[in-house]
C-alpha positions as semicolon CSV with decimal commas, in nm:
position;residue;x (nm);y (nm);z (nm)
1;M;8,755;2,402;7,296
2;D;8,919;2,292;7,613
3;E;8,741;2,009;7,789
4;R;8,878;2,107;8,126
5;D;8,631;2,189;8,403
6;P;8,594;2,569;8,447
7;R;8,583;2,523;8,824
8;A;8,926;2,362;8,813
9;E;9,064;2,670;8,639
10;L;8,914;2,891;8,908
11;R;9,066;2,671;9,178
12;D;9,407;2,701;9,009
13;L;9,367;3,077;8,991
14;E;9,269;3,093;9,357
15;K;9,573;2,886;9,457
16;G;9,800;3,113;9,255
17;L;9,652;3,424;9,415
18;E;9,695;3,277;9,762
19;R;10,062;3,195;9,690
20;A;10,114;3,553;9,570
21;R;9,948;3,694;9,884
22;Q;10,161;3,477;10,110
23;G;10,476;3,584;9,924
24;R;10,383;3,950;9,958
25;L;10,313;3,913;10,331
26;A;10,643;3,734;10,386
27;A;10,835;4,003;10,193
28;S;10,683;4,299;10,380
29;P;10,884;4,442;10,672
30;R;10,620;4,380;10,938
31;G;10,426;4,103;10,770
32;R;10,121;4,325;10,729
33;G;10,137;4,375;10,357
34;G;10,302;4,663;10,183
35;L;10,389;5,015;10,280
36;G;10,188;5,246;10,495
37;H;10,227;5,070;10,829
38;G;10,443;5,149;11,125
39;Y;10,705;5,418;11,085
40;Q;10,598;5,531;10,738
41;S;10,233;5,589;10,826
42;G;10,337;5,781;11,140
43;L;10,564;6,001;10,933
44;A;10,289;6,059;10,679
45;L;10,048;6,156;10,956
46;A;10,302;6,399;11,102
47;F;10,352;6,564;10,762
48;R;9,977;6,586;10,713
49;I;9,922;6,748;11,051
50;G;10,201;6,999;10,994
51;L;10,075;7,090;10,649
52;E;9,714;7,120;10,769
53;L;9,817;7,378;11,027
54;V;10,066;7,574;10,814
55;I;9,847;7,592;10,505
56;A;9,544;7,709;10,705
57;V;9,749;7,992;10,860
58;V;9,902;8,092;10,524
59;V;9,562;8,098;10,354
60;G;9,415;8,300;10,642
61;V;9,695;8,557;10,627
62;G;9,664;8,575;10,248
63;I;9,290;8,642;10,266
64;G;9,346;8,900;10,540
65;W;9,613;9,074;10,334
66;A;9,378;9,082;10,032
67;F;9,096;9,229;10,241
68;D;9,331;9,489;10,385
69;R;9,444;9,599;10,039
70;W;9,088;9,604;9,909
71;L;8,927;9,783;10,205
72;G;9,231;9,980;10,329
73;T;9,200;9,849;10,686
74;R;9,563;9,759;10,749
75;P;9,654;9,558;10,966
76;W;9,320;9,453;11,116
77;G;9,207;9,220;10,838
78;M;9,536;9,031;10,844
79;I;9,525;9,001;11,224
80;L;9,164;8,878;11,219
81;F;9,222;8,626;10,942
82;F;9,549;8,511;11,101
83;F;9,357;8,400;11,409
84;L;9,082;8,251;11,195
85;G;9,350;8,057;11,004
86;V;9,502;7,931;11,329
87;A;9,159;7,821;11,453
88;T;9,084;7,649;11,122
89;G;9,421;7,476;11,131
90;M;9,356;7,348;11,483
91;V;9,015;7,215;11,381
92;N;9,173;7,040;11,081
93;V;9,442;6,887;11,302
94;Y;9,177;6,769;11,549
95;R;8,977;6,613;11,267
96;A;9,288;6,441;11,129
97;I;9,381;6,299;11,469
98;S;9,035;6,190;11,579
99;G;8,956;6,032;11,242
100;M;9,271;5,823;11,211
101;G;9,217;5,511;11,004
102;M;8,904;5,642;10,836
103;A;8,885;5,751;10,477
104;I;8,746;6,089;10,378
105;G;8,369;6,083;10,379
106;Y;8,338;5,765;10,582
107;K;8,041;5,772;10,816
108;Q;8,100;5,588;11,139
109;R;7,772;5,452;11,269
110;G;7,904;5,282;11,578
111;G;8,174;5,035;11,659
112;T;8,505;5,022;11,482
113;P;8,519;5,084;11,108
114;P;8,589;4,774;10,899
115;Q;8,932;4,757;10,741
116;G;8,954;4,852;10,375
117;V;8,628;5,044;10,365
118;G;8,642;5,372;10,180
119;Y;8,346;5,602;10,183
120;D;7,976;5,538;10,199
121;D;7,826;5,670;9,878
122;E;7,479;5,530;9,944
123;D;7,252;5,672;10,209
124;D;7,109;5,397;10,426
125;D;6,883;5,640;10,612
């Protein structure tokens, strides 16, 4: 067995991890660590917002078309579900914009959400 102190090994590991973190921060474009910041996260948010709206409208029109074929009420079902799809898309866009920086399912109980927190799977109530 090795007679080296286990705490010394942990200290060496911690120093190595810190060097790796510093190297990653220095190599990142903005010094914030990895992708997903700045231009790229803005572009991702824009794609998400566009898709939220378009997909909601397409699904609404598809459901309206199916109801029209099933019930024979052309074009009223498609018109109704088109507007419902637009409304749903707007609600989804609002939720995406107002919840920026929060993961899905995260419950904000006041203040700003801590960085790196995902969702709260335990009820504290």
